[in-house]
Structures are given as C-alpha cells and as structure tokens.
C-alpha positions in Angstrom: 1.3 27.1 18.0 -0.8 27.2 21.1 -3.9 25.2 21.1 -5.1 26.5 24.6 -8.8 26.7 25.0 -11.0 27.3 28.1 -12.6 24.3 29.2 -15.6 24.8 28.9 -18.3 23.7 26.4 -17.7 25.4 23.0 -21.5 25.0 21.8 -22.1 27.4 19.1 -26.0 27.9 17.9 -26.4 26.7 14.1 -26.2 29.4 11.7 -28.8 30.4 9.7 -26.8 30.5 6.4 -24.9 26.8 7.3 -26.5 24.1 5.6 -29.2 22.2 7.8 -28.8 18.2 7.9 -33.0 18.4 7.2 -32.0 19.9 4.0 -29.9 17.3 2.6 -31.7 15.2 0.3 -33.9 12.6 1.9 -33.0 8.9 2.4 -34.4 6.9 -0.5 -35.8 4.0 1.9 -38.6 2.6 -0.7 -38.6 2.3 -4.8 -35.4 3.8 -6.5 -36.2 6.8 -8.5 -35.6 6.6 -12.2 -32.7 9.1 -11.7 -31.1 6.6 -9.2 -31.8 3.7 -11.7 -29.6 5.4 -14.4 -26.7 6.1 -11.7 -26.9 2.5 -10.7 -27.0 1.5 -14.5 -23.8 3.6 -15.2 -21.9 2.2 -12.2 -22.9 -1.2 -13.6 -21.9 -0.2 -17.0 -18.5 1.4 -15.8 -17.2 -1.8 -14.2 -18.2 -4.0 -17.2 -16.3 -1.8 -19.5 -13.6 -1.9 -17.0 -13.6 -5.5 -16.7 -13.4 -5.7 -20.5 -10.9 -3.3 -20.7 -8.3 -4.2 -18.2 -9.6 -8.1 -17.2 -10.4 -9.4 -13.9 -7.5 -8.3 -11.8 -8.3 -4.5 -13.0 -11.8 -5.6 -11.8 -10.3 -6.8 -8.1 -8.1 -4.1 -8.0 -10.7 -1.4 -7.7 -13.3 -3.6 -5.6 -10.4 -4.4 -3.6 -9.6 -0.8 -2.8 -12.7 0.2 -2.3 -13.6 -2.5 0.0 -10.2 -1.6 2.0 -11.5 1.9 2.4 -14.9 0.8 3.2 -13.6 -1.2 6.0 -11.8 1.4 6.7 -14.3 3.7 7.8 -16.2 0.5 9.0 -13.5 0.4 11.6 -14.1 4.1 12.5 -17.8 3.5 12.7 -18.2 0.7 14.9 -15.6 2.1 17.5 -17.4 5.7 17.5 -21.1 3.5 18.0 -19.4 1.6 20.5 -18.3 4.9 22.3 -21.9 6.4 22.3 -21.2 8.6 19.2 -23.6 9.7 16.9 -23.0 9.1 13.3 -25.3 10.5 10.8 -23.9 9.4 7.3 -22.2 5.7 6.5 -22.1 5.9 2.5 -19.9 3.8 0.2 -18.5 5.6 -2.8 -19.1 9.7 -3.2 -21.3 12.0 -5.2 -25.2 11.8 -6.3 -26.9 9.3 -4.4 -27.9 5.9 -5.6 -29.8 4.6 -3.0 -29.7 5.1 1.0 -31.6 4.0 4.0 -32.5 5.4 6.9 -31.8 3.0 10.3 -32.1 4.6 13.6 -29.8 8.1 13.9 -27.6 6.9 10.7 -28.4 7.4 6.7 -26.5 4.1 5.2 -26.2 4.4 1.4 -24.3 4.0 -2.0 -23.1 7.0 -3.8 -22.1 6.8 -7.9 -18.4 7.1 -7.5 -16.9 4.2 -6.1 -14.0 5.3 -5.0 -13.9 4.6 -1.3 -16.4 5.4 1.3 -16.9 7.9 4.4 -18.8 8.1 7.9 -19.9 11.2 9.4 -19.5 11.4 13.2 -20.8 14.6 14.4 -19.0 17.3 16.4 -15.3 16.1 15.8 -13.8 19.6 16.8 -14.9 22.4 18.7 -15.7 24.7 15.9 -18.4 22.2 14.7 -21.4 23.4 15.1 -24.1 20.8 16.1 -27.9 20.8 17.8 -27.0 21.4 21.4 -29.2 18.3 22.2 -26.5 16.0 20.2 -23.8 17.8 22.2 -23.4 14.7 24.8 -23.4 12.3 21.4 -20.3 13.9 19.6 -16.8 12.9 19.5 -15.3 15.7 21.1 -17.1 15.2 24.4 -16.3 11.3 24.8 -13.6 10.3 27.0 -9.7 10.3 25.9 -9.5 6.7 25.4 -12.9 6.7 23.3 -11.7 8.8 20.7 -8.0 7.8 20.7 -9.8 4.7 19.7 -12.2 5.9 17.0 -9.2 7.4 15.9 -7.1 4.7 15.5 -9.1 2.6 14.4 -8.7 3.1 11.0 -5.2 2.6 10.4 -5.6 -0.8 13.1 -8.1 -2.3 10.2 -5.4 -1.4 7.3 -3.0 -3.7 9.9 -5.2 -6.3 10.6 -5.6 -6.8 6.8 -1.9 -6.6 6.0 -1.5 -9.6 8.8 -4.4 -11.5 7.4 -2.9 -11.2 4.1 0.9 -12.0 4.8 -0.3 -14.9 6.6 -2.4 -15.9 3.6 0.5 -15.8 1.0 2.5 -17.7 3.2 0.2 -20.9 4.1 -2.1 -20.5 1.0 0.0 -19.3 -1.7 3.7 -19.2 -0.6 6.1 -16.7 -1.5 9.5 -16.4 -3.0 12.3 -17.8 -0.6 9.3 -18.0 2.2 9.6 -14.4 2.9 8.2 -10.5 1.2 11.8 -9.7 1.1 13.8 -12.7 -0.1 17.7 -12.5 0.5 19.8 -12.5 -2.4 21.2 -15.5 -2.0 18.1 -17.3 -2.0 18.3 -17.8 -6.0 18.4 -21.1 -7.5 18.9 -22.2 -11.4 15.9 -22.0 -12.7 16.3 -22.6 -16.5 19.3 -24.0 -18.8 20.1 -22.1 -22.2 20.5 -25.2 -25.0 23.8 -26.1 -26.1 25.5 -23.7 -23.4 28.2 -24.5 -20.8 25.9 -25.1 -18.1 24.3 -27.5 -20.6 27.3 -29.5 -21.0 28.4 -29.2 -17.3 25.2 -31.4 -16.3 23.5 -28.3 -14.3 20.0 -28.9 -13.2 17.2 -26.6 -12.4 16.8 -25.9 -8.5 20.9 -26.2 -8.3 22.3 -24.0 -5.9 25.9 -22.7 -7.3 27.5 -21.8 -4.5 31.2 -21.2 -5.8 33.4 -20.8 -9.0 36.8 -22.2 -8.5 36.8 -22.6 -4.9 35.6 -18.8 -4.6 31.9 -18.4 -2.9 29.4 -16.4 -5.4 26.3 -16.1 -3.0 24.2 -14.1 -5.0 23.7 -14.0 -9.0 25.8 -11.3 -9.3 28.6 -12.5 -7.5 28.3 -15.4 -10.2 27.8 -12.9 -13.4 30.7 -11.0 -11.9 32.8 -14.5 -11.6 32.5 -15.5 -15.3 31.5 -12.7 -17.4 35.5 -11.6 -17.7 36.5 -15.6 -18.5 35.4 -16.7 -22.2 36.7 -19.9 -23.4 38.2 -20.8 -19.5 37.2 -24.3 -17.8 35.8 -23.3 -14.4 35.0 -25.7 -11.6 31.2 -25.0 -10.3 30.7 -25.9 -6.7 26.8 -27.1 -6.9 24.7 -28.2 -3.7 21.9 -30.5 -5.1 19.6 -32.4 -3.0 21.5 -31.7 0.2 24.7 -32.7 -1.6 27.6 -30.7 -2.6 29.5 -31.5 -5.7 31.7 -30.1 -8.4 30.9 -29.8 -12.2 33.3 -28.6 -14.8 32.5 -26.1 -17.6 33.9 -24.7 -20.2 32.4 -21.1 -20.2 30.9 -20.0 -23.5 30.8 -16.5 -25.2 27.7 -14.3 -24.7 26.3 -14.1 -27.9 25.0 -10.5 -27.8 28.4 -9.3 -26.0 31.4 -10.7 -27.7 34.0 -11.1 -25.4 32.0 -11.9 -22.4 31.6 -14.9 -20.3 28.6 -16.8 -20.7 27.0 -19.6 -18.5 23.9 -20.1 -19.8 21.5 -20.4 -16.7 18.3 -18.2 -15.5 17.8 -17.6 -12.0 14.5 -17.4 -9.6 13.9 -17.1 -6.2 11.9 -20.7 -5.7 8.5 -20.2 -3.7 8.1 -21.7 -0.5 5.1 -22.2 1.6 4.8 -22.3 5.9 2.7 -24.7 8.1 -0.2 -22.5 9.6 1.3 -22.8 13.0 4.9 -21.8 11.6 3.4 -19.1 9.6 2.1 -17.0 12.8 5.2 -15.6 14.1 6.5 -15.3 10.1 3.9 -13.2 10.0 4.7 -10.7 12.4 8.5 -11.0 11.3 7.4 -10.1 7.7 4.4 -7.1 8.7 7.6 -5.5 10.8 10.1 -5.9 7.5 7.5 -4.4 5.7 6.6 -1.5 8.7 10.3 -0.7 8.7 10.7 -0.5 4.9 7.8 1.9 4.8 8.8 4.5 7.4 12.4 4.5 5.6 10.9 5.0 2.5 8.7 8.2 3.8 11.8 9.4 5.5 13.7 9.1 2.5 11.4 10.8 0.8 10.3 13.9 2.6 13.7 15.0 3.3 15.4 17.8 0.9 17.2 15.3 -1.5 14.1 12.7 -1.5 12.0 16.2 -2.4 14.4 17.2 -5.1 14.6 13.6 -6.4 11.0 13.4 -6.8 10.6 16.8 -8.1 13.3 16.0 -10.8 11.2 12.7 -11.9 8.6 15.1 -12.3 9.8 17.5 -14.5 11.4 14.6 -16.6 8.8 12.7 -17.0 8.0 11.7 -20.6 11.2 12.5 -21.2 13.4 9.4 -23.1 16.7 10.6 -22.6 16.0 10.0 -18.9 15.1 6.1 -19.2 18.0 4.6 -20.9 17.9 1.0 -21.5 19.8 -1.3 -19.3 23.1 -2.7 -20.5 22.4 -6.8 -21.0 23.7 -9.1 -18.9 25.8 -12.9 -19.5 23.1 -14.3 -17.7 19.4 -13.9 -17.1 18.7 -12.1 -13.9 17.0 -14.2 -11.0 13.1 -13.5 -10.5 10.4 -15.0 -8.6 9.5 -17.5 -10.1 5.6 -16.6 -9.0 5.9 -13.6 -10.5 4.8 -11.8 -7.5 6.5 -8.4 -6.9 8.8 -8.0 -3.6 8.8 -5.5 -1.5 11.7 -3.9 -2.3 11.4 -4.5 -5.9 10.8 -0.8 -7.5 14.5 0.5 -7.2 14.0 2.5 -9.9 11.4 4.4 -8.0 13.3 5.1 -4.5 11.7 8.0 -3.8 8.2 7.6 -5.9 5.1 8.1 -4.7 2.2 6.1 -6.5 -0.8 7.8 -7.5 -4.3 5.3 -7.7 -3.6 5.0 -11.1 0.2 3.7 -10.5 -1.1 1.1 -8.1 -3.8 -0.3 -10.1 -1.1 -0.5 -13.2 1.1 -2.6 -11.2 -1.8 -4.9 -9.7 -3.0 -5.8 -13.3 0.5 -6.2 -14.6 1.7 -8.1 -11.5 -1.5 -10.4 -11.5 -1.5 -10.8 -15.5 2.5 -11.4 -15.4 2.1 -14.9 -13.7 1.6 -13.6 -10.4 -2.2 -13.9 -10.3 -4.2 -13.5 -7.5 -1.0 -14.2 -5.0 0.7 -11.1 -6.7 -2.3 -8.7 -5.7 -2.3 -10.2 -2.0 0.8 -9.2 -1.7 0.2 -5.8 -3.2 -2.6 -5.2 -1.0 -0.7 -6.1 1.9 2.1 -3.8 1.3 -0.6 -0.8 0.1 -2.4 -1.6 3.6 0.5 -1.2 6.1 1.7 1.7 3.8 -1.6 3.6 4.2 -1.9 2.7 7.9 1.2 4.3 8.7 0.9 7.5 6.3 -2.8 8.4 7.9 -1.1 8.4 11.3 0.4 10.8 10.5 0.0 13.4 13.5 -1.2 16.3 11.2 -5.1 17.2 10.4 -6.9 16.0 8.4 -5.1 12.4 9.1 -6.4 10.4 12.0 -3.1 10.8 13.5 -4.1 14.9 13.5 -7.1 13.6 15.7 -5.0 11.4 18.1 -2.2 13.9 18.9 -5.3 16.5 19.4 -6.7 14.1 21.7 -3.3 13.2 23.3 -2.4 17.2 24.1 -6.0 17.8 25.5 -5.1 14.8 28.0 -2.2 16.4 28.8 -3.7 19.8 29.3 -6.1 18.2 31.7 -3.7 16.3 33.6 -1.2 19.4 33.8 -4.2 21.9 34.8 -5.8 19.2 37.3 -9.2 19.5 35.0 -11.8 17.3 36.2 -13.9 18.3 32.6 -13.3 17.9 29.3 -10.2 20.1 28.0 -11.6 21.4 24.4 -8.2 22.3 22.0 -9.1 25.4 19.9 -8.6 23.8 16.6 -9.1 27.3 14.8 -5.5 28.0 15.6 -4.7 24.5 13.2 -6.6 25.6 10.6 -3.8 27.6 8.5 -1.4 24.3 9.2 -4.4 22.1 8.2 -5.3 24.1 4.5 -1.6 23.8 3.9 -1.1 20.1 4.5 -4.4 19.8 2.1 -2.1 21.5 -0.4 0.5 19.4 -0.2 -1.7 16.4 -0.2 -3.3 18.2 -3.6 0.0 18.7 -4.8 1.2 15.2 -4.4 -1.9 13.9 -5.8 -1.8 15.8 -9.1 1.8 14.9 -9.4 1.9 11.3 -8.8 -1.0 10.7 -11.3 1.0 13.2 -14.0 4.1 10.7 -13.3 2.1 7.7 -13.6 0.7 9.1 -16.8 4.0 10.0 -18.7 6.2 7.6 -17.0 4.5 4.5 -15.6 6.7 2.6 -13.0 7.6 -0.7 -14.3 7.6 -4.2 -12.0 
C-alpha cells in the first residue's frame, strides 16, 4: 500500500462540525463540585470493595496495572515535551472527570474509570486538524528522531520496568534456581512421606537424587520413570548432599492410590536462590533476554494458522467439562517452586492462550495468596511488561509500532527523493487496515474475556 503524499504542509482549517477543544468541560482548578465528589466517593468505594472481595493482592494488581500504564503514557509525555510538542491532556483514568487542573498548555487530571491513562499530543498524523498557529508544535512536524523517540518511549518504559523488577527479584526475593525459567534438573527433595521407602533409606530434604541403580535421573520425570514400574524392588539411590555424593539403599513401596505402581515417597521443588547486587546485573539482562525470546515465540506461535485454530477451539470449548479431564495421579509429588512463584513457562495448558485483564488479575491474586506473595506479583508484572512492550511495537496502527513504521517510511522517502523538508505520509490510506486491526483487537478482547470467565487458567 502506497503512502505517497506531497511533502507540503497538510494543515486543514478546523471544521465547524468538529468538536473544538474549547467546548470540552473546563478543568476544575479549584473546589470540586458535588458531582465530582460523588465520582471520587464511588471510585474509593470501588477500591474498598475490591480489597474486601479479593484481598490486598487484588488491590495491588489493579493499582499495579494502572501505574504501569500511567508510566507508559508518562514516557510519551516526557519525550513529547522535550521535543517541543504540544500536549493538551494527561489524565489518569477514563470517562467522566473527577478532578483536573490546567498548568500551561496541559490539563492534568483524574477520571472515573481506573483503567489506565492517556496523553493527548496534537497532530499525530497528517489527517488530524489543528489550529494553524499550533502546527509547529505538532508531532508530525518534528524531526525524525524526535518522533521516533516519542513513539518508542512507552515500550522503553515497559522494558525498564521489567529490568528493575527482575533485578529486584534476583537480589531481594530470589528466584527458583536463581532463574525465571529454571532448568528441569534444578529440583531438590522438599518433603519425605512418613513410613515410605525414602524415609527408611534416610533421604533428607534438600538432597539431590542424581541416579537410580547407576542410571542418571536429572529430572523428576526421569526419577518417576525409574521407580514406577518396580514396586517392592531394592534400588540404589545416588544422592548429592552438602557437596558430597553417597549411595542409599531403598526398597520401593507401592503407591496407595495406584496399585502396582512403585512409590519412593518424596516431594520435589526448585529451591529459591538469591544473587549478589553485582552478580545480578548481567543475570538481569540474561533473564530479560530469555523472557523476550519466549514472548516473541509465543506471539509467533499464536498468530499462525494452527495457533489461531487452537485458540479458536479453546474459545469454542470454553465451559465444556469434557475438555478438561483430570490429570492422572503421579507416584511422587511433582516438583514446584517452594516460594509459590510462577515460572515464565508455567502455562503449558495455555500454549496458544492470551489472557484478558481479568485473567491476569486472577493469576496475580492466586499467585500472591498461594504462597508467592509480593515476589510472585513482581515476577508476573515483569512478564507482563515485556509482553506489552513487545506487543505495542507491532508495526501497525493504532500501536506505537505503527507510528514508528510511519516515521521510518517518511525518513526513507525524504532520503530517496532528496527532500530538505518534512515528508508527510498519507495516513488516510492506512485507515482501512487500521480499522481491521482495531476489529481484531476487539475480537481478541471479547474472546479472551469470555475464555477467562468460562475456563479460567490455573497456575
């Protein structure tokens, strides 16, 4: 699709039917009205109810999402102001105003619905009508690097937040195996079943079972496979404990819930490890790269014919009890994070699954209350920030990546044609594609919300 347009200013006179900014409700720079107090009271009541219904972690999830989106918009705002662009509004929330104040050219305020924030920069594209006197201060009239910086500022904020959260986790809380995605062989014995083969053999919490009868068992599944077919057999367990290796003799029992299946009687988890402040710096970027790679792969898998079909099948089968048969019992307890934190790849049941805000909210509350506490929420927000930062760079409008793509296209055209003035792409030619993208986003929003209501994703 061609975006060609003459490199002349495309400033249209304000249409008499277009809503003028002067017609907007004036900022409430002063005492709030009775209606605004009522809205504020309603917002506070909503947050109090949310806390009572879901606990402190529910409130933390809502506030965390609002702060995250606000910082995203603040990134755009700061870069736009540095570039000399005119920003007419910066609001926390959407809907009716609760309070606002005019400072210079910008109206700052709070609106009723705490679903994020927004900043209004004038002249984002060539078809937006602005006052001719404001044209030099529009987004579209600034040099390439200024526009590029404003467009990528939101995702940059998300990436910075993710790096800060990952570093905080590594140093302050620790992570299972010292990593967001610990290897399968990082598990250790976390519990011993009373009167079991493991108890009689002298296994202890923290032991690392490395072999059975000389055959390596690096993962918990390997250990399970080595014992489940041998009830009553005597086996030699090679165990690493406090830096030394020892052999223990054990006579396998029989799983009380699964007759004929060998039973050792241990539970496994991945122990939490913390890193030093200096050691955590390179580890933070390694973990960030790992999350980024996994997020890109997940997006790539989702938007393939098979991924779309899989997701569509999940939506069609939502609420069908037969689609979620219970898993078979294991002869041993499966390894998990001892801190209750979710790992970056813990959602195997949702390989081609997108989550709505409701789904993310539920996972955060469940992870926090399930033993992970604030560390689990910090990890979840690190994952969310990386994903949103990447998703927002998709080179299509209305994403920020669409503005990046347009800026790059215009720069290429200026260089190709040897222009010494601003080249403006004809964004009107992109409107059909933009409407299609918005339509797809609406379908994703509705389907993910429906799926999270009918078939919540467990962690």
